[in-house]
PyMOL CGO cylinders between C-alpha atoms (Angstrom):
from pymol import cmd
from pymol.cgo import CYLINDER

trace = [
    CYLINDER, -0.02, 0.00, -0.11, 1.07, 3.34, -0.96, 0.3, 1, 1, 1, 1, 1, 1,
    CYLINDER, 1.07, 3.34, -0.96, 2.38, 5.65, 2.07, 0.3, 1, 1, 1, 1, 1, 1,
    CYLINDER, 2.38, 5.65, 2.07, 0.05, 8.48, 0.67, 0.3, 1, 1, 1, 1, 1, 1,
    CYLINDER, 0.05, 8.48, 0.67, -2.75, 5.91, 0.57, 0.3, 1, 1, 1, 1, 1, 1,
    CYLINDER, -2.75, 5.91, 0.57, -2.20, 4.64, 4.16, 0.3, 1, 1, 1, 1, 1, 1,
    CYLINDER, -2.20, 4.64, 4.16, -2.49, 8.20, 5.35, 0.3, 1, 1, 1, 1, 1, 1,
    CYLINDER, -2.49, 8.20, 5.35, -5.52, 8.80, 3.64, 0.3, 1, 1, 1, 1, 1, 1,
    CYLINDER, -5.52, 8.80, 3.64, -7.17, 5.75, 4.73, 0.3, 1, 1, 1, 1, 1, 1,
    CYLINDER, -7.17, 5.75, 4.73, -6.45, 5.99, 8.85, 0.3, 1, 1, 1, 1, 1, 1,
    CYLINDER, -6.45, 5.99, 8.85, -7.74, 9.43, 8.19, 0.3, 1, 1, 1, 1, 1, 1,
    CYLINDER, -7.74, 9.43, 8.19, -10.78, 8.68, 6.34, 0.3, 1, 1, 1, 1, 1, 1,
    CYLINDER, -10.78, 8.68, 6.34, -11.70, 5.66, 9.11, 0.3, 1, 1, 1, 1, 1, 1,
    CYLINDER, -11.70, 5.66, 9.11, -10.96, 7.66, 12.26, 0.3, 1, 1, 1, 1, 1, 1,
    CYLINDER, -10.96, 7.66, 12.26, -13.10, 10.35, 10.83, 0.3, 1, 1, 1, 1, 1, 1,
    CYLINDER, -13.10, 10.35, 10.83, -15.73, 7.65, 10.08, 0.3, 1, 1, 1, 1, 1, 1,
    CYLINDER, -15.73, 7.65, 10.08, -15.47, 6.22, 13.54, 0.3, 1, 1, 1, 1, 1, 1,
    CYLINDER, -15.47, 6.22, 13.54, -16.10, 9.50, 15.30, 0.3, 1, 1, 1, 1, 1, 1,
    CYLINDER, -16.10, 9.50, 15.30, -19.21, 10.38, 12.62, 0.3, 1, 1, 1, 1, 1, 1,
    CYLINDER, -19.21, 10.38, 12.62, -20.77, 7.09, 13.16, 0.3, 1, 1, 1, 1, 1, 1,
    CYLINDER, -20.77, 7.09, 13.16, -20.42, 7.07, 16.73, 0.3, 1, 1, 1, 1, 1, 1,
    CYLINDER, -20.42, 7.07, 16.73, -17.96, 3.97, 17.56, 0.3, 1, 1, 1, 1, 1, 1,
    CYLINDER, -17.96, 3.97, 17.56, -15.63, 6.52, 19.54, 0.3, 1, 1, 1, 1, 1, 1,
    CYLINDER, -15.63, 6.52, 19.54, -16.67, 9.86, 21.04, 0.3, 1, 1, 1, 1, 1, 1,
    CYLINDER, -16.67, 9.86, 21.04, -14.48, 12.71, 21.49, 0.3, 1, 1, 1, 1, 1, 1,
    CYLINDER, -14.48, 12.71, 21.49, -10.75, 12.08, 21.25, 0.3, 1, 1, 1, 1, 1, 1,
    CYLINDER, -10.75, 12.08, 21.25, -11.05, 8.15, 22.08, 0.3, 1, 1, 1, 1, 1, 1,
    CYLINDER, -11.05, 8.15, 22.08, -10.38, 5.12, 19.90, 0.3, 1, 1, 1, 1, 1, 1,
    CYLINDER, -10.38, 5.12, 19.90, -7.61, 5.07, 17.27, 0.3, 1, 1, 1, 1, 1, 1,
    CYLINDER, -7.61, 5.07, 17.27, -6.62, 3.67, 13.79, 0.3, 1, 1, 1, 1, 1, 1,
    CYLINDER, -6.62, 3.67, 13.79, -3.54, 2.22, 12.43, 0.3, 1, 1, 1, 1, 1, 1,
    CYLINDER, -3.54, 2.22, 12.43, -2.49, 0.74, 9.14, 0.3, 1, 1, 1, 1, 1, 1,
    CYLINDER, -2.49, 0.74, 9.14, 0.68, -1.84, 8.71, 0.3, 1, 1, 1, 1, 1, 1,
    CYLINDER, 0.68, -1.84, 8.71, 3.68, -0.42, 6.41, 0.3, 1, 1, 1, 1, 1, 1,
    CYLINDER, 3.68, -0.42, 6.41, 6.53, -2.67, 5.03, 0.3, 1, 1, 1, 1, 1, 1,
    CYLINDER, 6.53, -2.67, 5.03, 8.70, -1.50, 7.87, 0.3, 1, 1, 1, 1, 1, 1,
    CYLINDER, 8.70, -1.50, 7.87, 6.19, -0.55, 11.08, 0.3, 1, 1, 1, 1, 1, 1,
    CYLINDER, 6.19, -0.55, 11.08, 2.53, 1.70, 10.83, 0.3, 1, 1, 1, 1, 1, 1,
    CYLINDER, 2.53, 1.70, 10.83, 0.80, 4.57, 10.57, 0.3, 1, 1, 1, 1, 1, 1,
    CYLINDER, 0.80, 4.57, 10.57, -1.45, 5.59, 13.55, 0.3, 1, 1, 1, 1, 1, 1,
    CYLINDER, -1.45, 5.59, 13.55, -3.63, 8.02, 14.64, 0.3, 1, 1, 1, 1, 1, 1,
    CYLINDER, -3.63, 8.02, 14.64, -1.76, 10.78, 16.84, 0.3, 1, 1, 1, 1, 1, 1,
    CYLINDER, -1.76, 10.78, 16.84, -2.78, 11.27, 20.42, 0.3, 1, 1, 1, 1, 1, 1,
    CYLINDER, -2.78, 11.27, 20.42, -4.92, 13.77, 21.95, 0.3, 1, 1, 1, 1, 1, 1,
    CYLINDER, -4.92, 13.77, 21.95, -6.29, 14.75, 18.51, 0.3, 1, 1, 1, 1, 1, 1,
    CYLINDER, -6.29, 14.75, 18.51, -10.04, 15.04, 17.43, 0.3, 1, 1, 1, 1, 1, 1,
    CYLINDER, -10.04, 15.04, 17.43, -10.93, 13.15, 14.28, 0.3, 1, 1, 1, 1, 1, 1,
    CYLINDER, -10.93, 13.15, 14.28, -12.52, 16.31, 12.75, 0.3, 1, 1, 1, 1, 1, 1,
    CYLINDER, -12.52, 16.31, 12.75, -8.63, 17.99, 12.96, 0.3, 1, 1, 1, 1, 1, 1,
    CYLINDER, -8.63, 17.99, 12.96, -6.77, 15.23, 11.27, 0.3, 1, 1, 1, 1, 1, 1,
    CYLINDER, -6.77, 15.23, 11.27, -4.74, 15.71, 8.30, 0.3, 1, 1, 1, 1, 1, 1,
    CYLINDER, -4.74, 15.71, 8.30, -1.86, 13.96, 6.40, 0.3, 1, 1, 1, 1, 1, 1,
    CYLINDER, -1.86, 13.96, 6.40, 0.86, 15.87, 8.85, 0.3, 1, 1, 1, 1, 1, 1,
    CYLINDER, 0.86, 15.87, 8.85, -0.50, 14.65, 11.84, 0.3, 1, 1, 1, 1, 1, 1,
    CYLINDER, -0.50, 14.65, 11.84, -0.50, 11.09, 11.14, 0.3, 1, 1, 1, 1, 1, 1,
    CYLINDER, -0.50, 11.09, 11.14, 2.31, 9.49, 13.23, 0.3, 1, 1, 1, 1, 1, 1,
    CYLINDER, 2.31, 9.49, 13.23, 4.94, 6.81, 11.34, 0.3, 1, 1, 1, 1, 1, 1,
    CYLINDER, 4.94, 6.81, 11.34, 6.05, 4.15, 14.29, 0.3, 1, 1, 1, 1, 1, 1,
    CYLINDER, 6.05, 4.15, 14.29, 9.03, 1.93, 12.90, 0.3, 1, 1, 1, 1, 1, 1,
    CYLINDER, 9.03, 1.93, 12.90, 8.89, -1.57, 13.88, 0.3, 1, 1, 1, 1, 1, 1,
    CYLINDER, 8.89, -1.57, 13.88, 11.45, -1.06, 16.54, 0.3, 1, 1, 1, 1, 1, 1,
    CYLINDER, 11.45, -1.06, 16.54, 9.15, 1.24, 18.25, 0.3, 1, 1, 1, 1, 1, 1,
    CYLINDER, 9.15, 1.24, 18.25, 10.93, 4.31, 17.06, 0.3, 1, 1, 1, 1, 1, 1,
    CYLINDER, 10.93, 4.31, 17.06, 8.86, 7.32, 16.16, 0.3, 1, 1, 1, 1, 1, 1,
    CYLINDER, 8.86, 7.32, 16.16, 9.63, 9.20, 13.17, 0.3, 1, 1, 1, 1, 1, 1,
    CYLINDER, 9.63, 9.20, 13.17, 10.26, 12.57, 12.94, 0.3, 1, 1, 1, 1, 1, 1,
    CYLINDER, 10.26, 12.57, 12.94, 7.22, 14.60, 13.73, 0.3, 1, 1, 1, 1, 1, 1,
    CYLINDER, 7.22, 14.60, 13.73, 6.09, 17.34, 16.19, 0.3, 1, 1, 1, 1, 1, 1,
    CYLINDER, 6.09, 17.34, 16.19, 3.16, 14.79, 17.08, 0.3, 1, 1, 1, 1, 1, 1,
    CYLINDER, 3.16, 14.79, 17.08, 3.17, 11.73, 19.16, 0.3, 1, 1, 1, 1, 1, 1,
    CYLINDER, 3.17, 11.73, 19.16, 1.59, 8.31, 18.15, 0.3, 1, 1, 1, 1, 1, 1,
    CYLINDER, 1.59, 8.31, 18.15, -1.74, 7.19, 20.16, 0.3, 1, 1, 1, 1, 1, 1,
    CYLINDER, -1.74, 7.19, 20.16, -0.88, 6.23, 23.74, 0.3, 1, 1, 1, 1, 1, 1,
    CYLINDER, -0.88, 6.23, 23.74, -1.93, 2.70, 22.55, 0.3, 1, 1, 1, 1, 1, 1,
    CYLINDER, -1.93, 2.70, 22.55, 0.85, 2.50, 19.81, 0.3, 1, 1, 1, 1, 1, 1,
    CYLINDER, 0.85, 2.50, 19.81, 2.37, -0.73, 21.65, 0.3, 1, 1, 1, 1, 1, 1,
    CYLINDER, 2.37, -0.73, 21.65, -0.51, -3.15, 21.49, 0.3, 1, 1, 1, 1, 1, 1,
    CYLINDER, -0.51, -3.15, 21.49, -0.70, -1.77, 17.61, 0.3, 1, 1, 1, 1, 1, 1,
    CYLINDER, -0.70, -1.77, 17.61, 2.62, -2.66, 16.83, 0.3, 1, 1, 1, 1, 1, 1,
    CYLINDER, 2.62, -2.66, 16.83, 2.88, -6.00, 18.80, 0.3, 1, 1, 1, 1, 1, 1,
    CYLINDER, 2.88, -6.00, 18.80, -0.45, -7.32, 17.45, 0.3, 1, 1, 1, 1, 1, 1,
    CYLINDER, -0.45, -7.32, 17.45, 1.30, -6.56, 13.75, 0.3, 1, 1, 1, 1, 1, 1,
    CYLINDER, 1.30, -6.56, 13.75, 4.32, -8.76, 14.82, 0.3, 1, 1, 1, 1, 1, 1,
    CYLINDER, 4.32, -8.76, 14.82, 2.20, -11.49, 16.05, 0.3, 1, 1, 1, 1, 1, 1,
    CYLINDER, 2.20, -11.49, 16.05, -0.21, -11.70, 13.01, 0.3, 1, 1, 1, 1, 1, 1,
    CYLINDER, -0.21, -11.70, 13.01, 1.42, -11.47, 9.54, 0.3, 1, 1, 1, 1, 1, 1,
    CYLINDER, 1.42, -11.47, 9.54, -2.35, -11.59, 8.17, 0.3, 1, 1, 1, 1, 1, 1,
    CYLINDER, -2.35, -11.59, 8.17, -3.35, -8.22, 9.81, 0.3, 1, 1, 1, 1, 1, 1,
    CYLINDER, -3.35, -8.22, 9.81, -3.05, -5.24, 8.09, 0.3, 1, 1, 1, 1, 1, 1,
    CYLINDER, -3.05, -5.24, 8.09, -5.32, -2.60, 9.97, 0.3, 1, 1, 1, 1, 1, 1,
    CYLINDER, -5.32, -2.60, 9.97, -6.46, -2.46, 13.48, 0.3, 1, 1, 1, 1, 1, 1,
    CYLINDER, -6.46, -2.46, 13.48, -9.15, -0.37, 14.83, 0.3, 1, 1, 1, 1, 1, 1,
    CYLINDER, -9.15, -0.37, 14.83, -9.57, 0.38, 18.58, 0.3, 1, 1, 1, 1, 1, 1,
    CYLINDER, -9.57, 0.38, 18.58, -12.99, 1.79, 19.44, 0.3, 1, 1, 1, 1, 1, 1,
    CYLINDER, -12.99, 1.79, 19.44, -14.90, 2.66, 22.67, 0.3, 1, 1, 1, 1, 1, 1,
    CYLINDER, -14.90, 2.66, 22.67, -18.53, 1.90, 21.07, 0.3, 1, 1, 1, 1, 1, 1,
    CYLINDER, -18.53, 1.90, 21.07, -21.09, 1.82, 23.79, 0.3, 1, 1, 1, 1, 1, 1,
    CYLINDER, -21.09, 1.82, 23.79, -22.74, -1.69, 23.91, 0.3, 1, 1, 1, 1, 1, 1,
    CYLINDER, -22.74, -1.69, 23.91, -19.35, -3.41, 23.45, 0.3, 1, 1, 1, 1, 1, 1,
    CYLINDER, -19.35, -3.41, 23.45, -17.62, -1.31, 26.06, 0.3, 1, 1, 1, 1, 1, 1,
    CYLINDER, -17.62, -1.31, 26.06, -20.43, -1.79, 28.63, 0.3, 1, 1, 1, 1, 1, 1,
    CYLINDER, -20.43, -1.79, 28.63, -19.83, -5.82, 28.30, 0.3, 1, 1, 1, 1, 1, 1,
    CYLINDER, -19.83, -5.82, 28.30, -16.35, -5.23, 28.42, 0.3, 1, 1, 1, 1, 1, 1,
    CYLINDER, -16.35, -5.23, 28.42, -16.80, -3.10, 31.75, 0.3, 1, 1, 1, 1, 1, 1,
    CYLINDER, -16.80, -3.10, 31.75, -18.76, -6.11, 32.83, 0.3, 1, 1, 1, 1, 1, 1,
    CYLINDER, -18.76, -6.11, 32.83, -16.09, -8.49, 31.64, 0.3, 1, 1, 1, 1, 1, 1,
    CYLINDER, -16.09, -8.49, 31.64, -18.62, -10.10, 29.80, 0.3, 1, 1, 1, 1, 1, 1,
    CYLINDER, -18.62, -10.10, 29.80, -17.16, -12.11, 26.29, 0.3, 1, 1, 1, 1, 1, 1,
    CYLINDER, -17.16, -12.11, 26.29, -19.89, -12.13, 23.73, 0.3, 1, 1, 1, 1, 1, 1,
    CYLINDER, -19.89, -12.13, 23.73, -21.10, -15.80, 23.28, 0.3, 1, 1, 1, 1, 1, 1,
    CYLINDER, -21.10, -15.80, 23.28, -22.73, -17.73, 20.65, 0.3, 1, 1, 1, 1, 1, 1,
    CYLINDER, -22.73, -17.73, 20.65, -26.09, -15.98, 20.59, 0.3, 1, 1, 1, 1, 1, 1,
    CYLINDER, -26.09, -15.98, 20.59, -26.10, -15.62, 17.16, 0.3, 1, 1, 1, 1, 1, 1,
    CYLINDER, -26.10, -15.62, 17.16, -24.62, -17.16, 14.39, 0.3, 1, 1, 1, 1, 1, 1,
    CYLINDER, -24.62, -17.16, 14.39, -22.46, -13.80, 12.98, 0.3, 1, 1, 1, 1, 1, 1,
    CYLINDER, -22.46, -13.80, 12.98, -20.32, -14.11, 16.34, 0.3, 1, 1, 1, 1, 1, 1,
    CYLINDER, -20.32, -14.11, 16.34, -18.14, -16.75, 14.17, 0.3, 1, 1, 1, 1, 1, 1,
    CYLINDER, -18.14, -16.75, 14.17, -17.18, -13.86, 11.68, 0.3, 1, 1, 1, 1, 1, 1,
    CYLINDER, -17.18, -13.86, 11.68, -14.98, -12.82, 14.50, 0.3, 1, 1, 1, 1, 1, 1,
    CYLINDER, -14.98, -12.82, 14.50, -13.10, -16.12, 14.27, 0.3, 1, 1, 1, 1, 1, 1,
    CYLINDER, -13.10, -16.12, 14.27, -14.57, -18.50, 16.82, 0.3, 1, 1, 1, 1, 1, 1,
    CYLINDER, -14.57, -18.50, 16.82, -17.28, -19.41, 18.95, 0.3, 1, 1, 1, 1, 1, 1,
    CYLINDER, -17.28, -19.41, 18.95, -17.13, -16.39, 20.89, 0.3, 1, 1, 1, 1, 1, 1,
    CYLINDER, -17.13, -16.39, 20.89, -15.78, -12.93, 21.14, 0.3, 1, 1, 1, 1, 1, 1,
    CYLINDER, -15.78, -12.93, 21.14, -13.19, -12.96, 24.05, 0.3, 1, 1, 1, 1, 1, 1,
    CYLINDER, -13.19, -12.96, 24.05, -12.47, -10.25, 26.44, 0.3, 1, 1, 1, 1, 1, 1,
    CYLINDER, -12.47, -10.25, 26.44, -9.05, -9.45, 27.16, 0.3, 1, 1, 1, 1, 1, 1,
    CYLINDER, -9.05, -9.45, 27.16, -8.30, -8.65, 31.28, 0.3, 1, 1, 1, 1, 1, 1,
    CYLINDER, -8.30, -8.65, 31.28, -7.64, -5.09, 32.01, 0.3, 1, 1, 1, 1, 1, 1,
    CYLINDER, -7.64, -5.09, 32.01, -4.52, -3.17, 32.20, 0.3, 1, 1, 1, 1, 1, 1,
    CYLINDER, -4.52, -3.17, 32.20, -3.71, 0.39, 32.20, 0.3, 1, 1, 1, 1, 1, 1,
    CYLINDER, -3.71, 0.39, 32.20, -4.02, 1.44, 28.67, 0.3, 1, 1, 1, 1, 1, 1,
    CYLINDER, -4.02, 1.44, 28.67, -0.53, 2.16, 26.84, 0.3, 1, 1, 1, 1, 1, 1,
    CYLINDER, -0.53, 2.16, 26.84, 1.39, -0.81, 28.64, 0.3, 1, 1, 1, 1, 1, 1,
    CYLINDER, 1.39, -0.81, 28.64, 3.21, -3.99, 28.02, 0.3, 1, 1, 1, 1, 1, 1,
    CYLINDER, 3.21, -3.99, 28.02, 0.85, -5.50, 29.97, 0.3, 1, 1, 1, 1, 1, 1,
    CYLINDER, 0.85, -5.50, 29.97, -1.94, -4.57, 28.13, 0.3, 1, 1, 1, 1, 1, 1,
    CYLINDER, -1.94, -4.57, 28.13, -0.20, -5.61, 25.24, 0.3, 1, 1, 1, 1, 1, 1,
    CYLINDER, -0.20, -5.61, 25.24, 0.48, -9.02, 26.55, 0.3, 1, 1, 1, 1, 1, 1,
    CYLINDER, 0.48, -9.02, 26.55, -3.28, -9.70, 27.32, 0.3, 1, 1, 1, 1, 1, 1,
    CYLINDER, -3.28, -9.70, 27.32, -4.56, -8.53, 23.90, 0.3, 1, 1, 1, 1, 1, 1,
    CYLINDER, -4.56, -8.53, 23.90, -2.11, -10.80, 22.25, 0.3, 1, 1, 1, 1, 1, 1,
    CYLINDER, -2.11, -10.80, 22.25, -2.70, -13.59, 24.18, 0.3, 1, 1, 1, 1, 1, 1,
    CYLINDER, -2.70, -13.59, 24.18, -6.60, -13.28, 23.80, 0.3, 1, 1, 1, 1, 1, 1,
    CYLINDER, -6.60, -13.28, 23.80, -6.47, -12.60, 20.38, 0.3, 1, 1, 1, 1, 1, 1,
    CYLINDER, -6.47, -12.60, 20.38, -3.92, -15.51, 19.45, 0.3, 1, 1, 1, 1, 1, 1,
    CYLINDER, -3.92, -15.51, 19.45, -4.09, -16.77, 15.67, 0.3, 1, 1, 1, 1, 1, 1,
    CYLINDER, -4.09, -16.77, 15.67, -7.78, -17.16, 15.78, 0.3, 1, 1, 1, 1, 1, 1,
    CYLINDER, -7.78, -17.16, 15.78, -9.66, -14.52, 16.71, 0.3, 1, 1, 1, 1, 1, 1,
    CYLINDER, -9.66, -14.52, 16.71, -10.51, -10.75, 14.39, 0.3, 1, 1, 1, 1, 1, 1,
    CYLINDER, -10.51, -10.75, 14.39, -11.05, -9.13, 17.45, 0.3, 1, 1, 1, 1, 1, 1,
    CYLINDER, -11.05, -9.13, 17.45, -11.74, -8.71, 21.16, 0.3, 1, 1, 1, 1, 1, 1,
    CYLINDER, -11.74, -8.71, 21.16, -13.14, -6.61, 23.80, 0.3, 1, 1, 1, 1, 1, 1,
    CYLINDER, -13.14, -6.61, 23.80, -10.80, -5.36, 26.50, 0.3, 1, 1, 1, 1, 1, 1,
    CYLINDER, -10.80, -5.36, 26.50, -12.30, -5.12, 30.19, 0.3, 1, 1, 1, 1, 1, 1,
    CYLINDER, -12.30, -5.12, 30.19, -12.87, -1.98, 31.42, 0.3, 1, 1, 1, 1, 1, 1,
    CYLINDER, -12.87, -1.98, 31.42, -11.58, -0.34, 28.21, 0.3, 1, 1, 1, 1, 1, 1,
    CYLINDER, -11.58, -0.34, 28.21, -13.02, -0.78, 24.68, 0.3, 1, 1, 1, 1, 1, 1,
    CYLINDER, -13.02, -0.78, 24.68, -12.85, -2.94, 21.77, 0.3, 1, 1, 1, 1, 1, 1,
    CYLINDER, -12.85, -2.94, 21.77, -10.50, -4.10, 19.11, 0.3, 1, 1, 1, 1, 1, 1,
    CYLINDER, -10.50, -4.10, 19.11, -10.76, -5.39, 15.40, 0.3, 1, 1, 1, 1, 1, 1,
    CYLINDER, -10.76, -5.39, 15.40, -8.50, -6.19, 13.09, 0.3, 1, 1, 1, 1, 1, 1,
    CYLINDER, -8.50, -6.19, 13.09, -8.20, -7.48, 9.24, 0.3, 1, 1, 1, 1, 1, 1,
    CYLINDER, -8.20, -7.48, 9.24, -6.20, -7.64, 6.17, 0.3, 1, 1, 1, 1, 1, 1,
    CYLINDER, -6.20, -7.64, 6.17, -7.63, -4.76, 4.89, 0.3, 1, 1, 1, 1, 1, 1,
    CYLINDER, -7.63, -4.76, 4.89, -9.09, -1.28, 6.59, 0.3, 1, 1, 1, 1, 1, 1,
    CYLINDER, -9.09, -1.28, 6.59, -12.61, -1.67, 5.30, 0.3, 1, 1, 1, 1, 1, 1,
    CYLINDER, -12.61, -1.67, 5.30, -12.71, -5.17, 6.64, 0.3, 1, 1, 1, 1, 1, 1,
    CYLINDER, -12.71, -5.17, 6.64, -11.36, -3.97, 10.05, 0.3, 1, 1, 1, 1, 1, 1,
    CYLINDER, -11.36, -3.97, 10.05, -13.98, -1.50, 10.13, 0.3, 1, 1, 1, 1, 1, 1,
    CYLINDER, -13.98, -1.50, 10.13, -16.77, -3.52, 9.26, 0.3, 1, 1, 1, 1, 1, 1,
    CYLINDER, -16.77, -3.52, 9.26, -15.46, -5.95, 12.24, 0.3, 1, 1, 1, 1, 1, 1,
    CYLINDER, -15.46, -5.95, 12.24, -15.38, -3.21, 14.62, 0.3, 1, 1, 1, 1, 1, 1,
    CYLINDER, -15.38, -3.21, 14.62, -19.20, -2.23, 13.73, 0.3, 1, 1, 1, 1, 1, 1,
    CYLINDER, -19.20, -2.23, 13.73, -20.04, -6.00, 14.06, 0.3, 1, 1, 1, 1, 1, 1,
    CYLINDER, -20.04, -6.00, 14.06, -18.99, -5.99, 17.31, 0.3, 1, 1, 1, 1, 1, 1,
    CYLINDER, -18.99, -5.99, 17.31, -20.75, -3.28, 18.37, 0.3, 1, 1, 1, 1, 1, 1,
    CYLINDER, -20.75, -3.28, 18.37, -24.12, -4.80, 16.75, 0.3, 1, 1, 1, 1, 1, 1,
    CYLINDER, -24.12, -4.80, 16.75, -23.71, -8.00, 18.17, 0.3, 1, 1, 1, 1, 1, 1,
    CYLINDER, -23.71, -8.00, 18.17, -23.04, -6.42, 21.69, 0.3, 1, 1, 1, 1, 1, 1,
    CYLINDER, -23.04, -6.42, 21.69, -26.08, -4.27, 21.50, 0.3, 1, 1, 1, 1, 1, 1,
    CYLINDER, -26.08, -4.27, 21.50, -28.37, -7.24, 20.55, 0.3, 1, 1, 1, 1, 1, 1,
    CYLINDER, -28.37, -7.24, 20.55, -26.59, -9.37, 23.53, 0.3, 1, 1, 1, 1, 1, 1,
    CYLINDER, -26.59, -9.37, 23.53, -27.02, -6.69, 25.93, 0.3, 1, 1, 1, 1, 1, 1,
    CYLINDER, -27.02, -6.69, 25.93, -30.55, -6.32, 24.91, 0.3, 1, 1, 1, 1, 1, 1,
    CYLINDER, -30.55, -6.32, 24.91, -31.44, -10.35, 24.94, 0.3, 1, 1, 1, 1, 1, 1,
    CYLINDER, -31.44, -10.35, 24.94, -29.63, -10.34, 28.65, 0.3, 1, 1, 1, 1, 1, 1,
    CYLINDER, -29.63, -10.34, 28.65, -32.85, -8.07, 29.61, 0.3, 1, 1, 1, 1, 1, 1,
    CYLINDER, -32.85, -8.07, 29.61, -35.20, -10.63, 28.06, 0.3, 1, 1, 1, 1, 1, 1,
    CYLINDER, -35.20, -10.63, 28.06, -33.75, -14.07, 29.31, 0.3, 1, 1, 1, 1, 1, 1,
    CYLINDER, -33.75, -14.07, 29.31, -31.58, -14.89, 32.52, 0.3, 1, 1, 1, 1, 1, 1,
    CYLINDER, -31.58, -14.89, 32.52, -30.14, -17.49, 30.26, 0.3, 1, 1, 1, 1, 1, 1,
    CYLINDER, -30.14, -17.49, 30.26, -29.67, -16.39, 26.81, 0.3, 1, 1, 1, 1, 1, 1,
    CYLINDER, -29.67, -16.39, 26.81, -30.22, -19.54, 24.39, 0.3, 1, 1, 1, 1, 1, 1,
    CYLINDER, -30.22, -19.54, 24.39, -26.79, -19.78, 22.67, 0.3, 1, 1, 1, 1, 1, 1,
    CYLINDER, -26.79, -19.78, 22.67, -25.82, -22.22, 19.61, 0.3, 1, 1, 1, 1, 1, 1,
    CYLINDER, -25.82, -22.22, 19.61, -23.78, -25.74, 20.34, 0.3, 1, 1, 1, 1, 1, 1,
    CYLINDER, -23.78, -25.74, 20.34, -20.25, -25.94, 19.74, 0.3, 1, 1, 1, 1, 1, 1,
    CYLINDER, -20.25, -25.94, 19.74, -21.27, -28.06, 16.90, 0.3, 1, 1, 1, 1, 1, 1,
    CYLINDER, -21.27, -28.06, 16.90, -23.42, -25.40, 15.20, 0.3, 1, 1, 1, 1, 1, 1,
    CYLINDER, -23.42, -25.40, 15.20, -20.68, -22.97, 15.62, 0.3, 1, 1, 1, 1, 1, 1,
    CYLINDER, -20.68, -22.97, 15.62, -18.15, -25.36, 14.19, 0.3, 1, 1, 1, 1, 1, 1,
    CYLINDER, -18.15, -25.36, 14.19, -20.78, -25.66, 11.12, 0.3, 1, 1, 1, 1, 1, 1,
    CYLINDER, -20.78, -25.66, 11.12, -20.75, -22.05, 10.43, 0.3, 1, 1, 1, 1, 1, 1,
    CYLINDER, -20.75, -22.05, 10.43, -17.02, -21.61, 11.00, 0.3, 1, 1, 1, 1, 1, 1,
    CYLINDER, -17.02, -21.61, 11.00, -16.49, -24.03, 8.50, 0.3, 1, 1, 1, 1, 1, 1,
    CYLINDER, -16.49, -24.03, 8.50, -19.31, -22.45, 6.12, 0.3, 1, 1, 1, 1, 1, 1,
    CYLINDER, -19.31, -22.45, 6.12, -17.67, -19.06, 6.38, 0.3, 1, 1, 1, 1, 1, 1,
    CYLINDER, -17.67, -19.06, 6.38, -14.22, -20.45, 5.01, 0.3, 1, 1, 1, 1, 1, 1,
    CYLINDER, -14.22, -20.45, 5.01, -16.13, -21.13, 1.66, 0.3, 1, 1, 1, 1, 1, 1,
    CYLINDER, -16.13, -21.13, 1.66, -18.41, -17.60, 1.93, 0.3, 1, 1, 1, 1, 1, 1,
    CYLINDER, -18.41, -17.60, 1.93, -17.97, -14.95, -0.46, 0.3, 1, 1, 1, 1, 1, 1,
    CYLINDER, -17.97, -14.95, -0.46, -17.50, -14.44, -4.18, 0.3, 1, 1, 1, 1, 1, 1,
    CYLINDER, -17.50, -14.44, -4.18, -15.25, -17.46, -5.66, 0.3, 1, 1, 1, 1, 1, 1,
    CYLINDER, -15.25, -17.46, -5.66, -13.19, -17.75, -8.64, 0.3, 1, 1, 1, 1, 1, 1,
    CYLINDER, -13.19, -17.75, -8.64, -13.44, -20.56, -11.46, 0.3, 1, 1, 1, 1, 1, 1,
    CYLINDER, -13.44, -20.56, -11.46, -10.57, -22.28, -9.64, 0.3, 1, 1, 1, 1, 1, 1,
    CYLINDER, -10.57, -22.28, -9.64, -12.48, -21.79, -6.24, 0.3, 1, 1, 1, 1, 1, 1,
    CYLINDER, -12.48, -21.79, -6.24, -10.56, -19.22, -4.34, 0.3, 1, 1, 1, 1, 1, 1,
    CYLINDER, -10.56, -19.22, -4.34, -12.17, -16.04, -2.97, 0.3, 1, 1, 1, 1, 1, 1,
    CYLINDER, -12.17, -16.04, -2.97, -12.06, -13.29, -5.05, 0.3, 1, 1, 1, 1, 1, 1,
    CYLINDER, -12.06, -13.29, -5.05, -11.11, -9.77, -3.47, 0.3, 1, 1, 1, 1, 1, 1,
]
cmd.load_cgo(trace, "trace")
């Protein structure tokens, strides 16, 4: 991905996240991987104030490129997740209302709906709490997401979604919030929310592996 394109997409996603209410004020952050690090939103800057000069380049070794802007305070878990997952090209971190409510209650989102499988497993897990910006938090996130999941809740904090493209990472963040809202509402209707079985979720996960547009040779098209 060209540098200018990566910077442009970081800005577009950050402003969309703010506009659509996935994160209020100056909360949340977006990053996109580059060949030698990542571009990430700056700390303490509202999405409406972003421009190309304020997007921060962080090298793979954690060094910040020459700029007057500091990267998001959460830059470490972004960098660590890219190092752990070669398939991830974009990370979206939000404080969306329903998902963050569940995260604050330390409630993973279970298999109440088959679309939970779109995040990679039979639940959307919740990473344990640690102070923002710390190595401990980065470790919790890496351990929780592993090689399986495409996102997770963060206890007393918010949400992470990741993907091989910026658009898909954002869509996954939206989906987590939608599922969180449904699950939140269901818990007010049912003391014990009915869940899909492990076998049923395995079937969904298998079908998702073959879902989408296919070429004549059977591979998913872009």
